[in-house]
C-alpha positions in Angstrom: -15.2 15.0 -7.2 -17.4 11.7 -6.7 -17.5 9.9 -3.6 -17.0 5.2 -4.6 -19.4 3.2 -5.3 -21.2 1.0 -2.5 -19.0 -1.1 -0.9 -19.6 -4.8 -1.2 -21.3 -7.6 1.5 -19.4 -8.6 3.0 -17.7 -11.5 0.9 -18.8 -10.5 -2.3 -16.4 -10.7 -4.6 -15.4 -7.4 -6.9 -14.3 -7.5 -10.8 -11.1 -6.3 -11.9 -11.9 -3.1 -13.8 -15.2 -2.0 -10.7 -12.3 -2.1 -8.2 -9.1 -0.5 -10.2 -11.8 2.2 -11.4 -12.8 2.5 -7.7 -9.4 2.4 -6.2 -8.3 5.0 -9.3 -11.1 7.4 -8.7 -10.6 7.5 -5.0 -7.2 8.7 -5.2 -7.4 11.4 -8.0 -9.7 12.9 -6.3 -7.1 13.0 -2.8 -4.2 14.0 -4.8 -4.4 17.4 -4.1 -4.5 16.8 0.0 -2.5 13.5 0.3 1.0 15.4 1.0 -0.6 17.2 3.9 -2.7 14.9 4.9 0.1 11.7 5.3 2.2 15.4 7.0 2.7 13.1 10.1 3.5 9.9 8.2 7.6 9.4 8.8 8.4 7.9 5.3 12.0 8.5 6.3 11.7 5.9 9.7 9.8 3.2 7.5 11.5 2.7 4.7 15.0 2.8 6.5 13.0 -0.4 8.5 12.5 -1.6 4.9 15.9 -1.1 3.8 17.6 -2.4 7.1 15.4 -5.7 6.9 16.3 -6.5 3.2 19.9 -5.8 3.3 20.3 -8.1 6.4 18.1 -11.1 3.8 21.0 -10.6 1.4 19.8 -7.6 -1.0 22.2 -6.8 -3.8 21.8 -4.1 -5.8 20.9 -0.7 -5.8 17.6 -1.4 -8.9 13.6 -0.3 -7.0 10.7 -0.6 -8.1 7.9 1.5 -5.7 5.0 -0.6 -6.9 1.5 1.9 -5.4 3.8 4.8 -4.8 1.1 7.7 -4.3 2.8 11.2 -4.0 5.9 9.5 -4.0 6.5 9.6 -0.2 7.3 6.5 -0.2 10.2 6.4 -2.6 12.0 10.1 -1.6 14.0 8.8 0.9 15.1 5.5 -1.1 15.9 8.6 -3.8 17.9 9.8 -1.0 20.0 6.7 -0.1 21.3 6.1 -3.4 18.5 3.4 -5.3 17.8 4.2 -8.5 14.0 4.0 -8.8 11.4 3.1 -10.6 7.6 4.5 -9.6 3.8 3.5 -10.8 0.8 3.9 -9.2 -3.2 2.9 -10.2 -4.4 6.6 -9.8 -3.3 8.8 -13.1 -3.5 12.3 -10.3 -1.7 10.8 -8.0 1.8 10.0 -10.4 1.3 13.7 -12.2 2.1 14.6 -8.7 4.8 11.8 -8.3 7.0 13.0 -11.1 7.6 16.4 -9.6 9.7 14.1 -7.0 10.9 11.5 -8.8 14.7 13.7 -10.5 16.2 13.0 -13.5 17.2 9.0 -14.1 14.1 8.9 -12.5 10.1 6.9 -13.9 6.5 6.8 -12.4 4.2 5.5 -14.9 0.0 4.6 -14.5 -0.2 1.1 -14.1 -2.1 -1.6 -12.4 0.0 -3.6 -9.4 -1.4 -6.8 -11.2 -0.6 -5.9 -14.2 2.7 -4.7 -14.5 4.5 -4.2 -17.2 8.6 -5.1 -16.5 10.0 -8.6 -16.5 13.1 -9.4 -14.4 14.1 -5.6 -13.8 14.3 -5.1 -10.4 16.2 -5.9 -7.2 14.2 -4.6 -5.2 10.5 -4.1 -4.6 8.6 -1.8 -2.2 4.6 -1.8 -2.0 3.5 0.3 1.0 0.7 2.5 2.3 -1.6 -1.3 2.7 -2.1 -1.1 -0.9 -2.3 -4.4 -1.6 -5.5 -4.4 0.7 -7.2 -2.4 -1.4 -7.0 -6.0 -3.1 -10.7 -7.3 -2.6 -10.3 -11.0 -3.0 -7.6 -13.8 -2.5 -6.6 -14.2 -6.0 -6.4 -10.6 -7.0 -3.7 -10.3 -3.7 -1.7 -13.5 -6.0 -2.0 -11.6 -9.2 -0.5 -8.9 -7.9 2.5 -11.0 -6.0 3.2 -12.8 -8.9 3.5 -9.5 -11.5 5.6 -8.3 -8.6 7.9 -11.7 -9.2 7.8 -11.2 -12.7 9.5 -8.0 -12.3 11.6 -8.6 -10.2 15.4 -10.2 -11.3 16.0 -13.8 -10.3 16.9 -13.1 -6.3 15.7 -10.1 -6.2 12.9 -9.4 -2.8 10.1 -7.3 -2.2 9.0 -5.9 1.1 5.0 -5.1 0.6 2.6 -4.1 4.2 -0.9 -5.1 5.5 -3.2 -3.4 7.7 -3.7 -5.4 10.6 -6.8 -6.5 11.8 -6.4 -4.1 14.7 -6.8 -1.4 12.6 -9.2 -2.7 11.3 -10.9 -2.3 14.4 -10.0 1.2 15.6 -8.9 2.9 12.7 -12.0 1.8 10.8 -14.3 2.1 13.1 -14.4 5.3 14.1 -15.0 9.1 13.2 -13.0 12.3 14.0 -11.3 15.5 12.3 -7.8 15.1 10.9 -6.5 18.9 10.8 -4.1 18.8 8.1 -2.3 22.0 6.4 -4.9 24.8 5.9 -7.7 21.9 5.5 -10.1 19.9 7.9 -11.0 16.5 6.7 -13.9 14.1 8.0 -12.9 10.5 8.9 -15.9 8.1 8.7 -14.7 4.8 9.6 -17.6 2.5 8.6 -16.3 -0.6 10.3 -16.8 -2.2 13.6 -14.7 -3.2 16.7 -15.7 -6.3 16.5 -14.6 -7.3 12.9 -13.6 -10.8 12.2 -10.4 -11.6 10.8 -10.3 -11.4 6.5 -13.8 -8.9 6.0 -14.2 -6.5 4.5 -14.1 -2.4 5.2 -14.5 1.1 4.4 -13.8 4.5 5.5 -15.1 8.3 3.7 -13.4 11.4 3.8 -14.5 14.1 3.3 -13.6 17.5 3.3 -15.1 20.5 5.5 -15.4 23.7 3.7 -17.0 26.8 4.5 -20.3 25.8 2.7 -20.2 22.5 4.2 -18.4 18.9 3.6 -17.2 17.8 0.0 -16.5 14.3 -0.2 -13.7 12.6 -1.8 -12.9 9.8 -1.8 -14.8 6.2 -0.3 -12.1 3.9 0.9 -12.9 -0.3 0.7 -10.2 -2.8 1.3 -10.3 -5.8 2.4 -8.0 -7.5 6.1 -5.9 -9.9 4.6 -4.3 -12.2 7.7 -0.5 -13.8 7.7 -2.4 -16.6 6.5 -3.4 -15.6 2.8 -0.9 -13.6 2.5 1.4 -16.9 2.8 0.0 -19.1 0.8 -0.6 -15.7 -1.6 3.3 -16.1 -1.5 3.3 -19.7 -2.7 1.7 -19.3 -5.6 2.5 -16.3 -6.7 6.1 -17.9 -6.8 8.1 -16.0 -4.1 10.0 -17.5 -0.9 8.3 -16.1 1.7 11.4 -14.7 3.9 8.6 -13.7 7.3 6.5 -11.1 8.4 7.3 -8.9 10.9 4.5 -5.8 13.1 4.7 -2.5 12.8 4.5 -1.3 16.7 2.1 2.0 17.0 5.5 4.4 18.1 7.5 3.0 15.2 10.3 0.5 14.3 8.8 -3.1 14.1 8.9 -6.4 15.8 10.0 -9.9 14.9 7.2 -11.3 15.9 4.2 -9.8 14.7 0.9 -9.7 16.4 -2.8 -8.9 14.6 -4.5 -7.7 17.2 -1.6 -5.4 18.5 0.3 -4.1 15.6 -0.8 -1.4 13.6 0.7 -2.3 10.4 1.9 -6.5 9.2 5.2 -6.7 7.3 6.7 -9.5 4.7 9.5 -9.7 3.0 10.1 -12.5 0.4 11.9 -13.0 -2.8 12.1 -14.6 -6.1 13.9 -17.6 -5.9 17.5 -17.1 -7.5 18.0 -18.9 -10.9 19.0 -22.5 -11.3 
């Protein structure tokens, strides 16, 4: 298992090829441990909040595309609610595990969110668990949202989240040990509690073994302020319907705050056909 390449300097641009390879490699290495590591993530409640907001905003239809699905924890609650789910992830190893959960009639494929293969097919696209933060430039965010727009039918909706500034100033600036099932992991945040908005942060994760720590990935992300996300939606041809903040204790607030909420959640829609 190889660690990711070094993080770029603050403000530096990354090529599509390099960043794609880094993210895929990190999650290929992490795949065997991911479900145990995220066992306390309440995806049922999280996706219930996503569905409720979309329905309140006029969502119709049952066809869902879960982008950057990981091992499938984010789409399983939608399957339970009766949606027809298709999913994708950039990591082949994560896709292999997600396919075990999709059930009959579902599909999980390897795909880059900036170049999705579907056109005008889905009623709802979900992209959660800070996947957008792995896109290290506004141009990449715009490319991903444009690709998602093309995958939506006219009038379809997308819900995505990003890590807040508070998360980068805390979790990405600290070091701690995580007990996950039979495994122990060392989380090594490489950021700063004084990180300014819009910058790059990284974290390394190691598996603790009897022979010493084994690197299983270095994750490099950029904070995307709300204003940047609004502009990216507009440039991608999406109508931004609003933002919410994820509360530390769970649930959402209609008044997102980068310095107190853990995540920022965006709801946007492809304009209906004329």
